[in-house]
C-alpha positions as a LaTeX table, in Angstrom:
\begin{tabular}{lrrr}
\hline
Residue & $x$ (\AA) & $y$ (\AA) & $z$ (\AA) \\
\hline
Met1 & 5.12 & 27.43 & $-36.72$ \\
Val2 & 6.53 & 24.38 & $-34.94$ \\
Arg3 & 9.37 & 25.05 & $-32.51$ \\
Thr4 & 12.40 & 22.82 & $-32.66$ \\
Lys5 & 13.52 & 21.15 & $-29.47$ \\
Glu6 & 16.44 & 22.79 & $-27.77$ \\
Phe7 & 17.52 & 19.58 & $-26.04$ \\
Asp8 & 18.48 & 16.04 & $-26.86$ \\
Glu9 & 15.47 & 13.91 & $-25.97$ \\
Asp10 & 17.48 & 10.79 & $-25.02$ \\
Thr11 & 19.90 & 12.75 & $-22.83$ \\
Val12 & 17.00 & 14.36 & $-20.99$ \\
Leu13 & 15.21 & 11.00 & $-20.68$ \\
Leu14 & 18.32 & 9.45 & $-19.14$ \\
Lys15 & 18.44 & 12.25 & $-16.56$ \\
Gly16 & 14.82 & 11.57 & $-15.65$ \\
Met17 & 15.50 & 7.82 & $-15.52$ \\
Arg18 & 18.35 & 8.35 & $-13.08$ \\
Leu19 & 16.25 & 10.51 & $-10.77$ \\
Phe20 & 13.43 & 7.94 & $-10.74$ \\
Trp21 & 15.98 & 5.17 & $-10.18$ \\
Glu22 & 17.53 & 6.98 & $-7.22$ \\
Gln23 & 14.32 & 8.21 & $-5.56$ \\
Gly24 & 11.48 & 6.06 & $-6.84$ \\
Tyr25 & 8.27 & 7.14 & $-8.54$ \\
Glu26 & 6.29 & 8.41 & $-5.56$ \\
Lys27 & 9.10 & 10.46 & $-4.02$ \\
Thr28 & 9.98 & 12.21 & $-7.29$ \\
Ser29 & 7.97 & 15.37 & $-7.97$ \\
Met30 & 7.34 & 16.94 & $-11.35$ \\
Gln31 & 9.24 & 20.03 & $-10.21$ \\
Glu32 & 12.28 & 17.88 & $-9.31$ \\
Leu33 & 12.08 & 16.18 & $-12.71$ \\
Val34 & 11.90 & 19.45 & $-14.62$ \\
Ser35 & 14.78 & 20.90 & $-12.62$ \\
His36 & 16.95 & 17.76 & $-12.82$ \\
Met37 & 16.28 & 17.23 & $-16.52$ \\
Gly38 & 16.99 & 20.88 & $-17.32$ \\
Ile39 & 13.90 & 21.52 & $-19.42$ \\
His40 & 10.81 & 23.69 & $-19.12$ \\
Lys41 & 7.61 & 22.21 & $-17.76$ \\
Gly42 & 5.85 & 22.76 & $-21.10$ \\
Ser43 & 8.61 & 20.94 & $-22.97$ \\
Met44 & 8.39 & 18.13 & $-20.46$ \\
Tyr45 & 4.67 & 17.61 & $-21.05$ \\
Asp46 & 4.94 & 18.11 & $-24.84$ \\
Thr47 & 7.78 & 15.60 & $-25.18$ \\
Phe48 & 7.08 & 12.99 & $-22.50$ \\
Gly49 & 3.50 & 13.51 & $-21.36$ \\
Asp50 & 2.71 & 13.18 & $-17.68$ \\
Lys51 & 4.92 & 11.81 & $-14.91$ \\
Gln52 & 3.69 & 8.24 & $-15.35$ \\
Ser53 & 4.33 & 8.32 & $-19.11$ \\
Leu54 & 7.85 & 9.64 & $-18.51$ \\
Tyr55 & 8.45 & 6.91 & $-15.94$ \\
Ile56 & 7.36 & 4.15 & $-18.32$ \\
Arg57 & 9.53 & 5.57 & $-21.11$ \\
Ala58 & 12.48 & 5.73 & $-18.71$ \\
Leu59 & 11.84 & 2.14 & $-17.60$ \\
Lys60 & 11.69 & 0.93 & $-21.21$ \\
Arg61 & 14.90 & 2.80 & $-22.02$ \\
Tyr62 & 16.62 & 1.25 & $-18.99$ \\
Ser63 & 15.46 & $-2.19$ & $-20.11$ \\
Glu64 & 16.86 & $-1.62$ & $-23.62$ \\
Met65 & 20.18 & $-0.41$ & $-22.23$ \\
Leu66 & 20.44 & $-3.38$ & $-19.90$ \\
Lys67 & 19.70 & $-5.87$ & $-22.68$ \\
Gln68 & 22.31 & $-4.29$ & $-24.94$ \\
Ser69 & 24.89 & $-4.32$ & $-22.16$ \\
Val70 & 24.21 & $-7.97$ & $-21.35$ \\
Gln71 & 24.47 & $-9.01$ & $-25.01$ \\
Arg72 & 27.81 & $-7.22$ & $-25.37$ \\
Arg73 & 29.20 & $-8.74$ & $-22.19$ \\
Ile74 & 28.21 & $-12.34$ & $-22.90$ \\
Ala75 & 29.17 & $-12.39$ & $-26.59$ \\
Asp76 & 32.42 & $-14.36$ & $-26.17$ \\
Leu77 & 31.71 & $-16.20$ & $-22.91$ \\
Thr78 & 30.88 & $-19.83$ & $-22.28$ \\
Ala79 & 27.41 & $-20.55$ & $-20.93$ \\
Lys80 & 28.56 & $-20.79$ & $-17.30$ \\
Gln81 & 30.74 & $-17.71$ & $-17.61$ \\
Ala82 & 27.79 & $-15.77$ & $-19.03$ \\
Ile83 & 25.48 & $-16.89$ & $-16.20$ \\
Arg84 & 28.10 & $-15.97$ & $-13.59$ \\
Met85 & 28.53 & $-12.58$ & $-15.27$ \\
Leu86 & 24.79 & $-11.90$ & $-14.89$ \\
Phe87 & 25.03 & $-12.56$ & $-11.15$ \\
Glu88 & 28.30 & $-10.65$ & $-10.71$ \\
Arg89 & 26.87 & $-7.67$ & $-12.60$ \\
Ala90 & 24.10 & $-7.46$ & $-10.02$ \\
Leu91 & 26.80 & $-6.90$ & $-7.37$ \\
His92 & 28.98 & $-4.62$ & $-9.45$ \\
Pro93 & 26.88 & $-2.43$ & $-11.72$ \\
Asp94 & 28.39 & 0.54 & $-13.50$ \\
Glu95 & 30.19 & 2.67 & $-10.94$ \\
Asp96 & 28.10 & 5.77 & $-11.50$ \\
Ser97 & 24.77 & 3.93 & $-11.32$ \\
Pro98 & 22.45 & 4.06 & $-8.31$ \\
Arg99 & 22.40 & 0.94 & $-6.12$ \\
Gly100 & 20.10 & $-1.85$ & $-7.13$ \\
Cys101 & 18.08 & $-2.41$ & $-10.26$ \\
Phe102 & 15.53 & 0.06 & $-11.63$ \\
Ile103 & 13.31 & $-2.82$ & $-12.78$ \\
Val104 & 13.33 & $-4.45$ & $-9.34$ \\
Asn105 & 12.62 & $-1.06$ & $-7.77$ \\
Thr106 & 9.62 & $-0.71$ & $-10.08$ \\
Ala107 & 8.38 & $-4.20$ & $-9.23$ \\
Val108 & 8.48 & $-3.42$ & $-5.53$ \\
Glu109 & 7.04 & 0.10 & $-5.72$ \\
Leu110 & 4.57 & 0.11 & $-8.61$ \\
Ala111 & 3.84 & $-3.29$ & $-10.14$ \\
Gly112 & 1.12 & $-4.05$ & $-7.60$ \\
His113 & $-1.07$ & $-1.17$ & $-8.75$ \\
Asp114 & 0.23 & 0.01 & $-12.14$ \\
Ser115 & $-0.51$ & $-2.44$ & $-14.95$ \\
Glu116 & 1.83 & $-0.76$ & $-17.44$ \\
Ala117 & 4.74 & $-0.85$ & $-14.99$ \\
Arg118 & 3.91 & $-4.47$ & $-14.16$ \\
Glu119 & 3.94 & $-5.36$ & $-17.88$ \\
Cys120 & 7.37 & $-3.73$ & $-18.34$ \\
Val121 & 8.74 & $-5.66$ & $-15.37$ \\
His122 & 7.30 & $-8.95$ & $-16.63$ \\
Arg123 & 8.67 & $-8.39$ & $-20.14$ \\
Phe124 & 12.18 & $-7.86$ & $-18.81$ \\
Trp125 & 12.02 & $-10.79$ & $-16.42$ \\
Asn126 & 10.73 & $-13.01$ & $-19.24$ \\
Tyr127 & 13.63 & $-11.83$ & $-21.39$ \\
Thr128 & 16.09 & $-12.73$ & $-18.62$ \\
Glu129 & 14.50 & $-16.14$ & $-18.07$ \\
Leu130 & 14.64 & $-16.95$ & $-21.80$ \\
Leu131 & 18.26 & $-15.79$ & $-21.95$ \\
Leu132 & 19.11 & $-18.03$ & $-19.00$ \\
Arg133 & 17.22 & $-20.95$ & $-20.58$ \\
Asp134 & 19.17 & $-20.53$ & $-23.81$ \\
Leu135 & 22.48 & $-20.31$ & $-21.93$ \\
Val136 & 21.70 & $-23.40$ & $-19.86$ \\
Ala137 & 20.63 & $-25.34$ & $-22.97$ \\
Glu138 & 23.82 & $-24.25$ & $-24.75$ \\
Gly139 & 25.87 & $-25.37$ & $-21.73$ \\
Gln140 & 24.05 & $-28.69$ & $-21.60$ \\
Gln141 & 24.67 & $-29.31$ & $-25.30$ \\
Ser142 & 28.39 & $-28.58$ & $-24.90$ \\
Gly143 & 28.64 & $-30.72$ & $-21.74$ \\
Glu144 & 29.58 & $-27.73$ & $-19.59$ \\
Ile145 & 26.31 & $-28.01$ & $-17.61$ \\
Pro146 & 24.79 & $-31.38$ & $-16.61$ \\
Ser147 & 21.38 & $-32.29$ & $-18.01$ \\
Lys148 & 19.91 & $-33.64$ & $-14.74$ \\
Leu149 & 17.40 & $-30.72$ & $-14.69$ \\
Ser150 & 15.66 & $-29.22$ & $-17.67$ \\
Ala151 & 17.00 & $-25.95$ & $-19.05$ \\
Glu152 & 13.60 & $-24.40$ & $-18.36$ \\
Gln153 & 13.60 & $-25.45$ & $-14.67$ \\
Leu154 & 17.14 & $-24.19$ & $-14.14$ \\
Ala155 & 16.34 & $-20.91$ & $-15.90$ \\
Gln156 & 13.31 & $-20.34$ & $-13.64$ \\
Phe157 & 15.41 & $-21.06$ & $-10.56$ \\
Leu158 & 18.31 & $-18.85$ & $-11.69$ \\
Asn159 & 16.04 & $-15.99$ & $-12.72$ \\
Asn160 & 14.34 & $-16.04$ & $-9.33$ \\
Ala161 & 17.72 & $-16.11$ & $-7.60$ \\
Leu162 & 18.98 & $-13.23$ & $-9.73$ \\
Ile163 & 15.94 & $-11.09$ & $-8.92$ \\
Gly164 & 16.41 & $-11.85$ & $-5.22$ \\
Leu165 & 20.07 & $-10.91$ & $-5.42$ \\
Arg166 & 19.17 & $-7.60$ & $-7.07$ \\
Val167 & 16.89 & $-6.85$ & $-4.12$ \\
Met168 & 19.52 & $-7.83$ & $-1.55$ \\
Val169 & 22.18 & $-5.62$ & $-3.16$ \\
Lys170 & 20.17 & $-2.56$ & $-2.15$ \\
Thr171 & 20.49 & $-3.29$ & 1.56 \\
Ile172 & 23.34 & $-5.74$ & 2.23 \\
Lys173 & 26.84 & $-4.30$ & 2.28 \\
Asn174 & 28.56 & $-7.62$ & 3.10 \\
Arg175 & 29.98 & $-8.53$ & $-0.32$ \\
Asp176 & 31.34 & $-11.84$ & 0.97 \\
Lys177 & 27.83 & $-12.95$ & 1.83 \\
Leu178 & 26.54 & $-11.89$ & $-1.58$ \\
His179 & 29.39 & $-13.74$ & $-3.32$ \\
Gln180 & 28.55 & $-16.87$ & $-1.30$ \\
Ile181 & 24.98 & $-16.61$ & $-2.55$ \\
Ile182 & 26.27 & $-16.44$ & $-6.11$ \\
Glu183 & 28.45 & $-19.51$ & $-5.54$ \\
Met184 & 25.50 & $-21.45$ & $-4.14$ \\
Asn185 & 23.42 & $-20.57$ & $-7.19$ \\
Met186 & 26.26 & $-21.50$ & $-9.54$ \\
Ser187 & 26.53 & $-24.87$ & $-7.78$ \\
Met188 & 23.18 & $-25.77$ & $-9.36$ \\
Leu189 & 25.06 & $-25.91$ & $-12.66$ \\
Glu190 & 27.56 & $-28.54$ & $-11.47$ \\
\hline
\end{tabular}
């Protein structure tokens, strides 16, 4: 007889995601995960597999959530407003979120030696670069953004700058400095 789960899988996954996001992969033990997620060890393995499998699922869920949030936030914005929002969001994530970006944390901690983590990071960064390219192209077509550089070149530049900003947010408390960096990046669209 198959037992029914006594927990909501997504709710438990989000709890695991948050713990990984706050502490990183290496620092987070299976016992901490089980305790934090509020499930039994057997349920953990039956539902999510091992620690690495849980981490990848959490990373994919984070990526999905971030994409959905971005799409909602840019829906009614002009191209430049949408690009600025992406940068501003790096400085002001949801109030109850850990500092920094879970994807950037993964890139720094795991991507060098975990091919599945590296692939997840690359997929999200490719998504962001394509989104930026589309926004720049839209802005160029409307005349909001000059066409002196190709949309692809500007998207590569902006994506790199956005990733760098997400790293800096983890350690720099001087918001004025971070806002100046955003302004410098936005000046590329003048």
